[in-house]
C-alpha positions as CSV (number, residue, x, y, z in Angstrom):
1,X,-36.6,69.9,28.3
2,X,-33.9,72.3,29.6
3,X,-31.8,74.3,27.3
4,X,-28.0,74.4,27.6
5,X,-26.3,77.8,27.3
6,X,-23.9,77.9,24.4
7,X,-20.6,79.8,25.1
8,X,-19.5,82.2,22.4
9,X,-16.0,82.9,21.4
10,X,-15.9,86.2,19.6
11,X,-12.5,85.5,17.9
12,X,-11.4,83.7,14.8
13,X,-8.5,81.4,15.2
14,X,-5.7,82.0,12.8
15,X,-2.5,80.3,11.9
16,X,0.8,81.0,10.1
17,X,1.5,77.4,9.2
18,X,2.0,78.3,5.5
19,X,4.7,80.9,6.3
20,X,6.6,78.5,8.6
21,X,6.2,75.6,6.3
22,X,7.8,77.7,3.6
23,X,10.7,78.5,5.9
24,X,11.1,74.9,6.8
25,X,11.1,73.9,3.1
26,X,13.8,76.5,2.4
27,X,15.9,75.2,5.3
28,X,15.7,71.6,4.0
29,X,16.7,72.8,0.5
30,X,19.6,74.7,1.9
31,X,20.8,71.9,4.3
32,X,20.1,68.8,2.3
33,X,20.0,70.0,-1.3
34,X,16.6,68.3,-1.8
35,X,13.2,70.0,-2.6
36,X,10.5,68.4,-0.5
37,X,6.9,68.7,-1.6
38,X,4.3,70.5,0.7
39,X,2.8,67.1,1.5
40,X,6.3,65.8,2.6
41,X,6.7,68.9,4.9
42,X,3.3,68.3,6.5
43,X,3.8,64.6,6.8
44,X,7.2,65.2,8.4
45,X,5.7,67.6,10.8
46,X,3.0,65.0,11.6
47,X,5.7,62.3,12.2
48,X,7.6,64.7,14.5
49,X,4.4,65.5,16.5
50,X,3.1,61.9,16.6
51,X,0.1,62.5,14.4
52,X,-0.7,62.1,10.7
53,X,0.2,64.6,8.0
54,X,-3.5,64.7,7.3
55,X,-4.0,66.1,10.8
56,X,-1.5,68.8,10.2
57,X,-3.2,69.7,6.9
58,X,-6.6,69.8,8.6
59,X,-5.2,72.3,11.1
60,X,-3.5,74.3,8.3
61,X,-6.8,74.6,6.5
62,X,-8.7,75.6,9.6
63,X,-10.9,72.5,9.5
64,X,-9.5,71.4,12.9
65,X,-7.8,73.0,15.9
66,X,-4.7,71.5,17.6
67,X,-4.7,70.5,21.2
68,X,-2.4,72.5,23.4
69,X,0.2,69.8,23.3
70,X,0.1,69.4,19.5
71,X,0.4,73.2,19.1
72,X,3.6,73.2,21.2
73,X,5.0,70.3,19.2
74,X,4.2,72.0,15.9
75,X,5.8,75.2,17.1
76,X,8.9,73.2,18.0
77,X,9.0,71.5,14.6
78,X,8.7,74.9,12.9
79,X,11.3,76.4,15.3
80,X,8.9,79.1,16.5
81,X,6.5,79.8,19.4
82,X,2.9,78.9,19.7
83,X,2.0,82.6,19.8
84,X,3.7,83.1,16.4
85,X,2.3,79.9,14.8
86,X,-1.3,80.4,16.0
87,X,-3.3,83.5,17.0
88,X,-6.7,85.0,17.3
89,X,-8.4,87.8,15.5
90,X,-11.4,89.6,17.1
91,X,-14.7,89.3,15.3
92,X,-16.1,92.6,16.5
93,X,-14.8,96.2,16.4
94,X,-13.2,97.4,19.6
95,X,-13.1,94.0,21.3
96,X,-9.3,94.0,21.9
97,X,-9.5,97.5,23.4
98,X,-12.2,96.3,25.7
99,X,-10.1,93.3,26.8
100,X,-7.0,95.5,27.2
101,X,-9.0,97.7,29.7
102,X,-10.7,94.8,31.5
103,X,-11.2,95.3,35.2
104,X,-11.2,92.0,37.2
105,X,-14.2,90.9,39.3
106,X,-16.4,93.7,38.0
107,X,-14.2,96.5,39.4
108,X,-14.7,99.9,37.8
């Protein structure tokens, strides 16, 4: 039996959904004088994006990752960019510096 190499990704995916959900909630309170629950915010985001609120809550908790399309739709709903809504944190010391100094094609 042959073994399949497993790719490693030395980063932890992060998200700022809580921060942007809080901003969206404040915006709704200001504009419409109603106070939506967090569930309503995530359900509304899901409806906007064509998925369930449960899907948005799974992404928020880190249990699931969005597709590229869903990430863009979520960023649009929260009036931000994908870069601000989602990000990565390196899992090892000095990794970002190594990537910043990367030479293509093995050039030194």
